[in-house]
Each structure stands twice: as structure tokens, then as C-alpha cells.
Steps between C-alpha positions, in 0.01 A plus 500: 500500500369421143340157439599358169359193333714296279307260280698190416410386153759219491411148593596360847825354362624860399397676804864595587488732200293734715780542758688771294199691425368481859841617627515785265158625600541440876711813525182711453237316712384170629459245209261210516501238231189314372455257224312588178204274577436668825466861363151673531390865468429502860855386590664760280316772676682412829831612359668842412651351189497186293779339299430234247800257436625329205413140401598227259140480375405635152189734504447451127351164598135479581582240763735757672242774487247270675766400755559863591135630454449569857808722518418663166143588618638636829736725328217633274325622821817632667560875507787515735864516431626180311811402317502203268846337427550316183216236509325743730521773235344270254230412731408867549508537113259208476281623778457830342423372150819443323618168335819320623686346208827315426773758511656583164833520677516279810741634750733393774761722663560866545368741241490869473162655514400850386291699747254675278330739768570641831329313769544441877602134435803613316588789736878559515584278203627600161318451171683174440476244775649151538238233575489119514252356259391122500189444290363300208170697476387863499221735511401546133368858545429749773173434680239758481580776763859424522811701402835362371794597735782308358624282211790271424636308196312185630177667652333768331276549808773467751316698762140644525278675728134549539408861423259544793614249752834421663535176318832419327638216292868423411603235266830458673608373836604802720593264780786372272731785562878516568769746586561550125123518417327673811211644325252225602568573862418871447166404325386283780594764758303765293196284476484462883618858584323713242195286380395310800614726783387828337 
């Protein structure tokens, strides 16, 4: 059985936000949750895949960058499968040399995103997918070595992947899916089935 590590980037008061994401991932393996301040390169190597959660913190702030420095450094060294969700996506962008800035179009709610290239993350999905965005910041430009996978009206870099490593970031919350908007569930399943397991 796969071992997945879910990194909780929320503070203790918002830990319940992890339950939906954990439940969605648990269908593909055993999911353990750890807090952001306990992340090390050595710990990440114990798992088949790593998922970085969202957060209410703002990475454009030097104080937030210092707060999450340990996780940022660990992700720079990590070469295994990883998926950054919203803040986790921004953290990956920052770790690999991009700036995180205030969003030109802050978002909250379901949006249509355009898939720009075929990728296992979007296997079985159409070119237009329905995703839940909730962010006030965004990755300003693609980090070196990354390719853009999707864009939306409120997030130009709605999804990205490292060109040489199985490291992905999505500016949306795939765990926020519904019967009417099921694409997030497919994306999480694809990450586990086709990017961690393979």
C-alpha cells in the first residue's frame, strides 16, 4: 500500500480543513498528516508521495517565507512525486525561484480552467475543467524548469509541473469537488494512480 504524506500548512485552529483532502487521498493509499514545521528532507523520503495543503498565510510576506523556510528547503531537495494545492502550489513556485504576489483577480468559487497540454494529472478529463479556487495570491511567473499545464480567468498559472521531476502545483483546491463539479476528484486520483504509483 502506498504511503502518502499530507503536509498541513494551516494553523492548529484550522486543522479540520485537512479532513476533506485526507479523505480524498485515502482511497489510493495510507495517508499520514504532519504539520509544516515538522517537514524535513529526510521525512519526505519516507513516503511514496507528498501533498502540500493550502493555508491562510501569504507567501508574498517575508515573515511567511521565514515561517515556512524549513518546508521550502525540504521541497527544493525533494525529487519524488509531490502535489502542491493552492498555497502549496505557491510554496513550490517560491521554492523553485518564482515570486509569489498579490493576485490581480482574487478568486473564491468554482471556475473553468483550460487544460493547455496533455498530462497524466488530467487523464480522462476534457480541455475545460471545473475547479474550486480560493486565493488572494499567485505565482507571478513559471519557475525555471516548470511547464504550464492549465490557466483560468483568475489564475494564469492554474497548474504547473516540473519538466524533469514528478512535482506538480495547482492553484485550485481539487478536494473541493461535487457531483456537479467532479474534476478535482479525478485529478487527485490521477496523481496517486499515475504519478505516485507508476
